[in-house]
Structures are given as C-alpha cells and as structure tokens.
N, C-alpha and C positions, 0 to 999 in steps of 0.2 A: 435649255433648262431641264428637259426630261432626261437628257444624258447626264447632266450634272447630278441629278437626284438618283437616278436608277443605278448608275455604275457604282457609286459608293455603297448603295444598299446591297448590290450583288456581292461586292467584296466582303461586306460585313456578314452576309449570309454564308458565303463560302468559308469564312474564318470560323463562324459559329459551328459549322458542320465538322470542322477539323478539331475542335476543342473537346476534351473529355467531358462527358456528361451531356453533350448536345445531340447525340444520336443513339438510339437504342441498338443500332447495328454494332456499336463498339462496346457493348455490355461485357464486363469481365466474366470469364468462365471459372473464376475462383471466388471463394468467400474471402474478400479482402477486408482486413481489419487494421486500423491505424493505431500504433502504439507510441505514446509520448513518454519518454524516459530520459533521465539525465545521463548522457554519454560523456559530457564534460561539465565543468562547473562544480560548485560546492557540494552537490548531492550525488555526484557520480559514483561514490562508494555504495550508494543504494540503488541507483538506476541501472548500473551495469550488471549487478547480480540479478536484478529483476528480469532483465532482458535474457540472461542465460536460462532462467527458469521458464520463461515464456517460449523461447525457441525450442527447448527440449520437448515441451508438451505439444507444440505445433508439429514438430517433426514426428513424434510418436503417432499423432492422429493421422498424418499423411502417409506414414509407412503402413498404417493399418487400413488404408483405402480412402482416407479423407472423411468428409462429412457428407452423407447422402451421395457418395461417389464423387464429390468434388474436393479439390485441395483447399486447405485453409492457408491463406497467404497473409503473413504479417509484414506490414510496412512500418519501419522504425524511424522515429523522428527525434532529434536531440532537442530537448527543451532547455538545455544549457543552464539548468538551475534557476530559471526565471519564469515567473507567472505570466509575464507578457509574452515571452517566447512560446510558452505552452499554448497560449491562446492562438498565436499566429500559426504555429505548425499544425494545430488541430484544424484550423480553418482551411489550411492548404490540403490536409488529408481529405477533408470533406468535399471541397469544391474542385480541386484539381485531380486528386487521385481516386475520388469517388468511392471511398471506403463505405462498407455497410455499417460499421460500428467503430467507435474509438475507445481508447482507454488510456489512463495515466497510471504510472507505476512507481513513482518516486516519493513524493512527499505531499502532505496536506496543503501546504502553502502554494504549491504549484497546481495541484489538482483542482482546487476550488474555482480557479479561473475558467475552467472548461465547462462548468455547469451552464452558464449562459450560452456558450457556443453550442452545446448539445441541444438545448431547448429552442434557441433561435433558428437552428438549421434542421431541427426535427431528425436528429441522428441518435440512436441509442448509444449511450456512453457510460463507461465504468469509471467512477471517481475513486482514486486511491486516497481517501481521506480517513484519518484515524480519529476524527472528532464527530461526535453526535450533534454538534451545533449546526451542521449543514443538512441533517437528515430531512428537516421540514422544508428545505430550499431546493430539493432535487428536481421538482417539477415532474413533467410527464416523461422526459427522455433521459434523465441522468439516474444512475443506479450506484449503490455503494455496498456491494457484498464483501465488505472487509471487516471492520470492527469499530466499536465506539467505546469511549472511555468508561461509561457507566458499567459496561460488561466486564472490563478487565482491571479496573482500579481495585475492586475488592480483593483480588488474589494477592498482590504484594502487601496490601494493608493487613490482611488476615495473617500473612506470614510474620509481619512485624509484631502483631498482637499475640497470636497463638504460639508461634514457634520461638520468638525471642522475648516475649513478655513485655514489650514496650507499649507505651501509651502516647508518646509525642513524636512528632516528625516536623521537618521543615521542607517546604517545597522550593525547589530551584527550577524556575520555569522559563522556557524559551519564549521570547517575544515573537510569536507567530500565531497563525490561526490554530495550529495544533496545540501550542502552549496555552492559548486562551481557553480552548475546550478542556484541556487537562485541568487547569485551575478551577474552571467553572464546575466541573463534575467532581473534582476532588473535594471541594467545599461542601458538596452534597453528600458524598459517599463516606468521607472520613468520619464524621460524627456517628454514622450508622455502624461503622466498624470499630468504634471505640478508640479512635486515634484523634488526638488534638493536634491540628496543624498550627504550630505556634508562630510561624512566620512564612511569608512568601517572598522570595527574592527572584529577580528577573535578569535574563541575559539575552543579548542579541545572537541570532544564529551564527554569525561570523565572529563572535567574540573570541579573544585569545587570552584574556585575563579575567578570571572569575574570583580572584582573591578578595575583592571588597565584599561581594555577596557572601562568600564563604565565611569571612570574618563576622559578618552580621549573623549568620546562622550559628556560628560558634557562640557568639554572645547571647543568643536566644535561649541556650540551654537545651535545644532539641536533642532527643535521644537518637534520632536517625535523620536521614536525608532522602527525599524522593526527587530524583532528577528527571525532569520531563522535557525531552527535546528530540529532534529528528536529525540533527547534524553532528559534525565533529565536536562542536563546543561542549555538548553534554558529556562526551567521553573525556575530553580534556579536563572537565571539572572534577572528575574522579581523581585524576593525577594530581591536580592542584590541591584538592582537599587532603590527600595523603601527605603531600609535601609540606603542608601547613600543620601536620600532626593531628588532623581531625580524623579520628579513628572510629567514629560511630558507624553503625551499619548504613550502607547506601543501597537503595533500590532504584532501578531505572526503567524506562520504557524500552521497547524492543530494539530501536536503532542502535543503542549502545552495545548490544550483543553482536553486532556485525563483526565478522572476522578481521576486517581491516583495522577496526578500532582495538580489538583485543590484541592483535599482533603489535600494534603501536604502543599500547599501555599495559601489556601483560603483567609487568612487575607490580603495578598499582592496582590492577584488577584483582590480583591474587593476595594482596596484603590482607592480613586478618583484621577485622572480619571481611572476607572477600566479597566483592561486588555481587549482588543478586539482580538479575535482569529478567524482564518478561521476554519470552521467546515462543517459537512455534513448536507444536508437537512434531512436525516434520523433522526438525533438526535433532530431536532427541528420541527417535523411534526405538533405538536399541535399549534404552533405559525405561521405556514404557512397560507397564505390566503386560504380560502375555495375553490377557483377556481384554485388553483395550481394543475397542472396535476399529480404531483408526491405525493400529500398528501395521497391518499388512499393506494398506494403501501407502503409508509413509515409507515403509521398507522398499517397496517396488520402485517408487520414484527416486529415493535416495540412491539405490544401487545403480539405476540407470544414469543418474546425474554424475555419480563418481566415475562410472565407466567413460562418460564423455569428457568431463572437465577435470578429472583427477583430484577432486576434493569434494567433501560433502556439502550439500546445500545449507544455507542459513535462512534467516527470516525473510529477506527480500527476494531470494530465489523462490521461496514459498509463495510470496505475494504475486510474483510474475506468473508462476505456474497456475495459481488459483484463478487469477483473472481470465486466463485463456480457457481454463476448464469451464468456467461459468459461461463465457461467451459461446464456446463450442456447444455446450448443452442447449443453450437457447437457439442457436442456429439449427441444430439438428431437429429440434421440435418444431421450429418455424418452417423449415424447408422452403426458404424464401424464393420468390420469383425474380431471378437476376435480370430479366429483360426489362424490369421496371424498378429502378433503384429506390425510388420513394416508397413504393409499395413494399419492397423487400425490407427496408428499414423499419417500416411500421409493423411488419410481420414479426421481425426479431424483437422489437419492443414488446409486442403483445406476448411473445413467448417468455420474455424476462419476467413480466409481472405474474405469469402463471407458474413460476418456479416453485417446486414443492419438495421439501425435505431433501435438498441437494447437499450431500455431505462432501465438504472440501477440507483442505488442510487447516484452515483457520476457524472453521465453524460449520454448522449446518444451517441452511437458509430456506425459508419459505417466504416468498414475496407476494405482493398483491398490488392492485392499482393504487392503493393508499399507503403502501409501505414498500419503499424501494431500498430499504436496508435489509430487513428480514432475517437477521441472525437470531435463530431460536436456540442455538447451543454454542457457547464460546469454547475455544479449544486451546487458549494460551497456557503455557506452563512457565514456571520460574526455574532459572538455571543459575549456577554459580560457576566459578572459574578456579581450576587447580591444576598445576603442573602442565599447563598448556592445553588442558581439556575442559570442555563444558560438562558440568555435573547437574543432573536433574535434582531439583530441590522440592518442588511442590507442583501438583496438578490441580485442576479445578475441583 
C-alpha cells in the first residue's frame, strides 16, 4: 500500500519540478511579455501591423542594452480573431510561458475577454479596447492606456459642424463591444457638439452588404454619416455608399484608415467629398506643425519603421509600439525580482498605477490605483485621402 501511494506521489513531484513555474531555479533571465494579436482571421489586417510596431520598439530597447540590463522578450500568440482564443492563449502565456505581463493589440471585442484572465491570475495586462465602457471593469490588474470614445468623438463632430457647417449625421454602428461604446458615447457627445444624430443603423463585423442600412440612412435625410467599426465591413460600407450615389460627407473611426483598406477602396475613399478618418499623429508627423511637441518623437519612430519595413507606420503600428513603450516604462521603474514571478508581477502592476505624464503616440497618461485608463491628453488627428496619400485635415 505504501508503495502504491508513494511511487505515484514521487512521479507527480518530479513532473511538477519539470514544469515551467514550479521551480525558482528556472526563472527566466529576460523580461518576458505575452502579446495576443490576430495573425490570422478577420482582424489580421490590424493585428499584424500592431506586431510590427511592437517588434520594432522591443528591438530598439534591446539594441540599447535592454531594460535594467536585461532583454525584453516578446512572445506572440495568434488570437485568430476570436475572443475565446484570446482568453485561451493568454492563459497559456501566463501559466505555461510564465510571462510577467500580457497585452492585446487587435480589437476591443477580443481584448475585453482578457480582463477576467488578468484579474483571476493577478497578472498586469494591457487591454487594447477603444471603448470607455470597460474603464470601470478593469479591476486591479488590467490597464487600458489607449483611448476612449468620449475623448475622440468631439474631433470628427466638430469637423462636421465647424468645417463643413453641418448639423445632422447618421450613425452606422458595428454590432460589437466597440460599436456599443461608440453609440453610447455618441448619444452623449453629439448634442454637446451641436450635431443631431437622426438615425442609428447597425451591421455585423463580418457583414458584406450594408445597402439596407445605407438606404435607411439616405431616407433619413442625414447630411453626413459617421461609420463606427473596427473591421473590414466599415471600410466596405464606404464603397457601397458611394456606389449607391450617397455622396454626403463620411467620417470614420481609426480602423478604416488602415492602409490595407485604403488600398482596397482607394477610388471610393477619394470620391468627393473624400472620406475623413480618425488617425494617429504618428502617421502624419510630416504634416504636423513644427512646434508640435510630439513631432520629433513621431519622426524618429517613423524613420526607423520605414528603414526596417519599407513603408510608413499607420494607426495599428502606433498601437503596438505604444503598448510596448508603456510596458517597458513600467518594468524599468519596477525593476522586478525575476526570482519570484508573483512578486515581479505585483511590482510591475504597482509601477503601472504610478505612471505619471507619460507621453506616447496616442496620448499622455497619468494613472492611479483608481484610474487604469489615465489619458490626460488625446492626440488623434483627422485625415482625408487624395491621390494615394493621406492628408492632415484637423488636429485636436
């Protein structure tokens, strides 16, 4: 009986010692961060550029000697455009690969699934969510140093009002967490900006035919359209609107300015009145005023990005780069003890909540234990499209 009990227990003990995370002797000597991004699936046009931006920043950090003398190691996981897969691979990153922190880089609908994973496992995690609806749900371990709708909805609406003299618009909203947040905050901000949203129409992220919704918008008499989406359907809606002869001004969220969509729908993007989209300062640094405080930071990154990849960065490259810069800043200040992964994760979390006036591509951030969003200065710009180029239209 003793042999039957002890031998299996011995085998279990030996197996445990061989597994990652079960012995302090196999503690990694790098700052290991798990990155969830779409390498395949419907959001790969966003995830892959984000990975490029992240890789470049990590390589620059390591070429300069790392963080506190240690390399920053990024482990990439394909979320396949699925919230379920995002949760699964983030759990793997935490339990098997023993990362110090995790991050999502693709879309709100995927990122939100990681909030619970971060808090249940007590791992500092960056959530790439564009909606402020999740800000109060982040808990102690999830952070969102990206953007929220209430910050950047005023810019396109003020453009419609002040630059075009319009007073009405129609919302064409994606059925997703991102779309839900967009509509929620648009209903709050539009009246403040003097814009009457006369109708809201909705489409699925994978939709290929938005003509019924566009027909309803045309019937509403709206003077403009605000497309709110994070995937290809929002870009396709621009094409279908123009094919239907709907030639009112169209403004969109940042995803529609992605180069892959512009390349696919250039003719329709450039039809007068040409599409106007939210975008990042990073993508437009050459057209920023020379006294803009972010111009030099954006120039340096863009030139390095072009040298490596042969093309300039766009919005999601900026997102990937920004997330790594935020994480690296926290790790440097935390100087975590890698011999104890739980303690190291806590030290990094404590550094995140102490972030103060950190200037990044998409904003300046000051966080606290009660505010894990912390954007104190937005940096989005508006761009339009002409002759194969993006043109700066309006800054905050």
